[in-house]
MMTF fields as JSON, N, C-alpha, C and O atoms, coordinates in Angstrom:
{
  "mmtfVersion": "1.0.0",
  "mmtfProducer": "UNKNOWN",
  "numBonds": 199,
  "numAtoms": 200,
  "numGroups": 50,
  "numChains": 1,
  "numModels": 1,
  "chainsPerModel": [1],
  "groupsPerChain": [50],
  "chainIdList": ["A"],
  "bondAtomList": [4, 2, 8, 6, 12, 10, 16, 14, 20, 18, 24, 22, 28, 26, 32, 30, 36, 34, 40, 38, 44, 42, 48, 46, 52, 50, 56, 54, 60, 58, 64, 62, 68, 66, 72, 70, 76, 74, 80, 78, 84, 82, 88, 86, 92, 90, 96, 94, 100, 98, 104, 102, 108, 106, 112, 110, 116, 114, 120, 118, 124, 122, 128, 126, 132, 130, 136, 134, 140, 138, 144, 142, 148, 146, 152, 150, 156, 154, 160, 158, 164, 162, 168, 166, 172, 170, 176, 174, 180, 178, 184, 182, 188, 186, 192, 190, 196, 194],
  "bondOrderList": [1, 1, 1, 1, 1, 1, 1, 1, 1, 1, 1, 1, 1, 1, 1, 1, 1, 1, 1, 1, 1, 1, 1, 1, 1, 1, 1, 1, 1, 1, 1, 1, 1, 1, 1, 1, 1, 1, 1, 1, 1, 1, 1, 1, 1, 1, 1, 1, 1],
  "groupList": [{"groupName": "MET", "atomNameList": ["N", "CA", "C", "O"], "elementList": ["N", "C", "C", "O"], "formalChargeList": [0, 0, 0, 0], "bondAtomList": [1, 0, 2, 1, 3, 2], "bondOrderList": [1, 1, 2], "singleLetterCode": "M", "chemCompType": "L-PEPTIDE LINKING"}, {"groupName": "GLU", "atomNameList": ["N", "CA", "C", "O"], "elementList": ["N", "C", "C", "O"], "formalChargeList": [0, 0, 0, 0], "bondAtomList": [1, 0, 2, 1, 3, 2], "bondOrderList": [1, 1, 2], "singleLetterCode": "E", "chemCompType": "L-PEPTIDE LINKING"}, {"groupName": "GLY", "atomNameList": ["N", "CA", "C", "O"], "elementList": ["N", "C", "C", "O"], "formalChargeList": [0, 0, 0, 0], "bondAtomList": [1, 0, 2, 1, 3, 2], "bondOrderList": [1, 1, 2], "singleLetterCode": "G", "chemCompType": "PEPTIDE LINKING"}, {"groupName": "LEU", "atomNameList": ["N", "CA", "C", "O"], "elementList": ["N", "C", "C", "O"], "formalChargeList": [0, 0, 0, 0], "bondAtomList": [1, 0, 2, 1, 3, 2], "bondOrderList": [1, 1, 2], "singleLetterCode": "L", "chemCompType": "L-PEPTIDE LINKING"}, {"groupName": "ILE", "atomNameList": ["N", "CA", "C", "O"], "elementList": ["N", "C", "C", "O"], "formalChargeList": [0, 0, 0, 0], "bondAtomList": [1, 0, 2, 1, 3, 2], "bondOrderList": [1, 1, 2], "singleLetterCode": "I", "chemCompType": "L-PEPTIDE LINKING"}, {"groupName": "PRO", "atomNameList": ["N", "CA", "C", "O"], "elementList": ["N", "C", "C", "O"], "formalChargeList": [0, 0, 0, 0], "bondAtomList": [1, 0, 2, 1, 3, 2], "bondOrderList": [1, 1, 2], "singleLetterCode": "P", "chemCompType": "L-PEPTIDE LINKING"}, {"groupName": "VAL", "atomNameList": ["N", "CA", "C", "O"], "elementList": ["N", "C", "C", "O"], "formalChargeList": [0, 0, 0, 0], "bondAtomList": [1, 0, 2, 1, 3, 2], "bondOrderList": [1, 1, 2], "singleLetterCode": "V", "chemCompType": "L-PEPTIDE LINKING"}, {"groupName": "ALA", "atomNameList": ["N", "CA", "C", "O"], "elementList": ["N", "C", "C", "O"], "formalChargeList": [0, 0, 0, 0], "bondAtomList": [1, 0, 2, 1, 3, 2], "bondOrderList": [1, 1, 2], "singleLetterCode": "A", "chemCompType": "L-PEPTIDE LINKING"}, {"groupName": "PHE", "atomNameList": ["N", "CA", "C", "O"], "elementList": ["N", "C", "C", "O"], "formalChargeList": [0, 0, 0, 0], "bondAtomList": [1, 0, 2, 1, 3, 2], "bondOrderList": [1, 1, 2], "singleLetterCode": "F", "chemCompType": "L-PEPTIDE LINKING"}, {"groupName": "TRP", "atomNameList": ["N", "CA", "C", "O"], "elementList": ["N", "C", "C", "O"], "formalChargeList": [0, 0, 0, 0], "bondAtomList": [1, 0, 2, 1, 3, 2], "bondOrderList": [1, 1, 2], "singleLetterCode": "W", "chemCompType": "L-PEPTIDE LINKING"}, {"groupName": "SER", "atomNameList": ["N", "CA", "C", "O"], "elementList": ["N", "C", "C", "O"], "formalChargeList": [0, 0, 0, 0], "bondAtomList": [1, 0, 2, 1, 3, 2], "bondOrderList": [1, 1, 2], "singleLetterCode": "S", "chemCompType": "L-PEPTIDE LINKING"}, {"groupName": "ARG", "atomNameList": ["N", "CA", "C", "O"], "elementList": ["N", "C", "C", "O"], "formalChargeList": [0, 0, 0, 0], "bondAtomList": [1, 0, 2, 1, 3, 2], "bondOrderList": [1, 1, 2], "singleLetterCode": "R", "chemCompType": "L-PEPTIDE LINKING"}, {"groupName": "GLN", "atomNameList": ["N", "CA", "C", "O"], "elementList": ["N", "C", "C", "O"], "formalChargeList": [0, 0, 0, 0], "bondAtomList": [1, 0, 2, 1, 3, 2], "bondOrderList": [1, 1, 2], "singleLetterCode": "Q", "chemCompType": "L-PEPTIDE LINKING"}, {"groupName": "TYR", "atomNameList": ["N", "CA", "C", "O"], "elementList": ["N", "C", "C", "O"], "formalChargeList": [0, 0, 0, 0], "bondAtomList": [1, 0, 2, 1, 3, 2], "bondOrderList": [1, 1, 2], "singleLetterCode": "Y", "chemCompType": "L-PEPTIDE LINKING"}, {"groupName": "ASP", "atomNameList": ["N", "CA", "C", "O"], "elementList": ["N", "C", "C", "O"], "formalChargeList": [0, 0, 0, 0], "bondAtomList": [1, 0, 2, 1, 3, 2], "bondOrderList": [1, 1, 2], "singleLetterCode": "D", "chemCompType": "L-PEPTIDE LINKING"}],
  "groupTypeList": [0, 1, 2, 3, 4, 4, 3, 3, 5, 6, 7, 3, 8, 3, 2, 3, 3, 2, 3, 2, 7, 8, 3, 9, 10, 3, 11, 10, 2, 12, 13, 14, 14, 0, 7, 2, 7, 7, 1, 11, 4, 3, 6, 14, 1, 14, 1, 5, 1, 1],
  "groupIdList": [1, 2, 3, 4, 5, 6, 7, 8, 9, 10, 11, 12, 13, 14, 15, 16, 17, 18, 19, 20, 21, 22, 23, 24, 25, 26, 27, 28, 29, 30, 31, 32, 33, 34, 35, 36, 37, 38, 39, 40, 41, 42, 43, 44, 45, 46, 47, 48, 49, 50],
  "secStructList": [7, 2, 2, 2, 2, 2, 2, 2, 2, 2, 2, 2, 2, 2, 2, 2, 2, 2, 2, 2, 2, 2, 2, 2, 2, 2, 2, 6, 6, 6, 6, 1, 7, 2, 2, 2, 2, 2, 2, 2, 6, 6, 1, 7, 6, 6, 1, 7, 7, 7],
  "xCoordList": [-220.633, -220.937, -219.721, -219.847, -218.536, -217.334, -217.069, -216.43, -217.559, -217.387, -218.131, -217.699, -219.272, -220.043, -219.283, -219.48, -218.428, -217.656, -216.725, -216.442, -216.261, -215.374, -216.177, -215.898, -217.165, -217.876, -218.79, -218.942, -219.389, -220.297, -219.566, -220.019, -218.474, -217.759, -217.195, -217.162, -216.754, -216.242, -217.361, -217.15, -218.537, -219.668, -220.098, -220.401, -220.127, -220.477, -219.444, -219.804, -218.176, -217.116, -217.227, -217.12, -217.441, -217.56, -218.807, -218.773, -219.888, -221.1, -220.885, -221.316, -220.226, -219.931, -218.926, -219.007, -217.997, -217.039, -217.749, -217.45, -218.671, -219.445, -220.329, -220.445, -220.953, -221.774, -220.922, -221.337, -219.747, -218.843, -218.392, -218.303, -218.11, -217.711, -218.857, -218.635, -220.068, -221.227, -221.457, -221.707, -221.373, -221.563, -220.453, -220.71, -219.224, -218.133, -218.392, -218.134, -218.899, -219.165, -220.295, -220.281, -221.26, -222.318, -221.759, -222.096, -220.909, -220.344, -219.369, -219.223, -218.699, -217.709, -218.341, -217.633, -219.644, -220.334, -220.313, -220.397, -220.204, -220.155, -221.478, -221.483, -222.587, -223.901, -224.582, -225.802, -223.83, -224.434, -225.011, -226.136, -224.269, -224.695, -224.78, -223.856, -225.869, -226.019, -226.267, -225.818, -226.962, -227.297, -226.196, -226.158, -225.315, -224.292, -223.346, -223.073, -222.845, -221.911, -222.609, -222.0, -223.858, -224.592, -224.839, -224.8, -225.091, -225.312, -223.998, -223.941, -222.958, -221.67, -221.061, -220.332, -221.348, -220.786, -221.42, -220.829, -222.604, -223.289, -222.82, -223.079, -222.136, -221.696, -220.356, -219.419, -220.28, -219.029, -218.218, -218.64, -217.057, -216.245, -215.479, -214.98, -215.377, -214.647, -215.422, -214.821, -216.744, -217.566, -217.612, -217.787, -217.458, -217.609, -219.063, -219.962, -219.288, -220.66, -221.167, -220.422, -222.423, -222.999, -223.827, -224.399],
  "yCoordList": [18.65, 17.236, 16.385, 15.294, 16.902, 16.128, 16.062, 15.128, 17.048, 17.039, 15.906, 15.397, 15.506, 14.401, 13.087, 12.217, 12.936, 11.707, 11.535, 10.409, 12.623, 12.566, 12.638, 11.89, 13.521, 13.757, 12.61, 12.355, 11.928, 10.836, 9.68, 9.245, 9.167, 8.11, 8.578, 7.806, 9.828, 10.358, 10.407, 10.03, 10.864, 10.931, 9.541, 9.338, 8.591, 7.216, 6.619, 5.935, 6.87, 6.357, 6.94, 6.212, 8.247, 8.878, 8.403, 8.243, 8.181, 7.654, 6.248, 5.935, 5.403, 4.049, 4.055, 3.221, 4.976, 5.104, 5.509, 4.961, 6.449, 6.85, 5.729, 5.533, 4.994, 3.856, 2.794, 2.213, 2.536, 1.563, 1.985, 1.153, 3.262, 3.763, 3.641, 3.307, 3.907, 3.773, 2.322, 2.031, 1.412, -0.001, -0.515, -1.332, -0.043, -0.433, 0.042, -0.692, 1.266, 1.792, 1.015, 0.847, 0.545, -0.281, -1.602, -2.043, -2.237, -3.541, -3.44, -4.394, -2.301, -2.171, -1.716, -1.571, -1.49, -1.181, 0.279, 0.589, 1.18, 2.602, 3.112, 4.093, 2.471, 2.963, 2.047, 2.111, 1.2, 0.243, 0.9, 0.587, 1.803, 2.388, 3.902, 4.619, 4.38, 5.813, 6.596, 7.736, 6.014, 6.727, 6.589, 7.379, 5.631, 5.386, 6.553, 6.938, 7.12, 8.243, 9.479, 10.255, 9.671, 10.836, 10.722, 11.728, 9.519, 9.333, 9.264, 9.668, 8.768, 8.613, 9.96, 10.043, 11.001, 12.312, 12.91, 13.796, 12.449, 12.976, 12.329, 12.863, 11.191, 10.461, 11.02, 11.141, 11.358, 11.865, 10.676, 9.974, 10.446, 9.292, 9.467, 8.487, 10.7, 10.943, 10.506, 10.185, 10.491, 10.095, 8.582, 7.896, 8.043, 6.581, 6.181, 6.9, 5.041, 4.555, 3.979, 3.325, 4.222, 3.724, 2.507, 1.937],
  "zCoordList": [-103.128, -103.272, -102.93, -102.374, -103.27, -102.982, -101.48, -100.998, -100.75, -99.301, -98.626, -97.593, -99.222, -98.649, -98.71, -97.861, -99.69, -99.824, -98.62, -98.21, -98.069, -96.909, -95.609, -94.672, -95.542, -94.299, -93.886, -92.691, -94.817, -94.483, -93.794, -92.736, -94.329, -93.596, -92.255, -91.296, -92.178, -90.911, -89.873, -88.72, -90.267, -89.351, -88.898, -87.723, -89.814, -89.448, -88.501, -87.543, -88.756, -87.888, -86.485, -85.498, -86.393, -85.079, -84.332, -83.112, -85.045, -84.417, -83.877, -82.767, -84.65, -84.19, -83.04, -82.139, -83.068, -81.98, -80.683, -79.622, -80.756, -79.585, -79.065, -77.856, -79.979, -79.579, -78.905, -77.902, -79.436, -78.831, -77.443, -76.54, -77.266, -75.945, -74.949, -73.785, -75.392, -74.512, -74.113, -72.943, -75.078, -74.765, -73.847, -72.963, -74.05, -73.17, -71.746, -70.792, -71.594, -70.256, -69.578, -68.358, -70.346, -69.76, -69.264, -68.166, -70.058, -69.688, -68.526, -67.762, -68.377, -67.303, -65.988, -64.992, -65.961, -64.716, -64.323, -63.135, -65.269, -64.947, -64.372, -63.629, -64.699, -64.305, -63.29, -63.141, -62.59, -61.671, -60.425, -60.034, -59.794, -58.53, -58.673, -58.287, -59.218, -59.459, -58.162, -58.046, -57.197, -55.968, -54.921, -53.978, -55.053, -54.044, -53.852, -52.716, -54.921, -54.816, -54.266, -53.529, -54.608, -54.107, -52.608, -51.899, -52.12, -50.69, -49.928, -48.767, -50.546, -49.892, -49.502, -48.514, -50.259, -49.963, -48.707, -48.089, -48.32, -47.147, -45.85, -44.771, -45.93, -44.743, -44.292, -45.082, -43.011, -42.444, -41.952, -41.033, -42.556, -42.216, -40.904, -40.351, -40.396, -39.168, -37.929, -36.903, -38.016, -36.873, -36.76, -37.768, -35.55, -35.379, -35.53, -35.096, -36.14, -36.321, -35.01, -34.281, -34.716, -33.468, -33.73, -32.8]
}
C-alpha cells in the first residue's frame, strides 16, 4: 500500500510528460508531411529534371 503513494504520482507525472511531448510535436509540425519523406527517397537527385 505504501508503494502506491510513490508510484501513483510518478505514473501521473510520466503520463503528463508524454502527453506534453506529443502535443509539442503536433505544434512543431512533426506530422505535417507524412508522405513527403516516403516519396522523396524514391527521387534520384543526380538525374536532371526534364
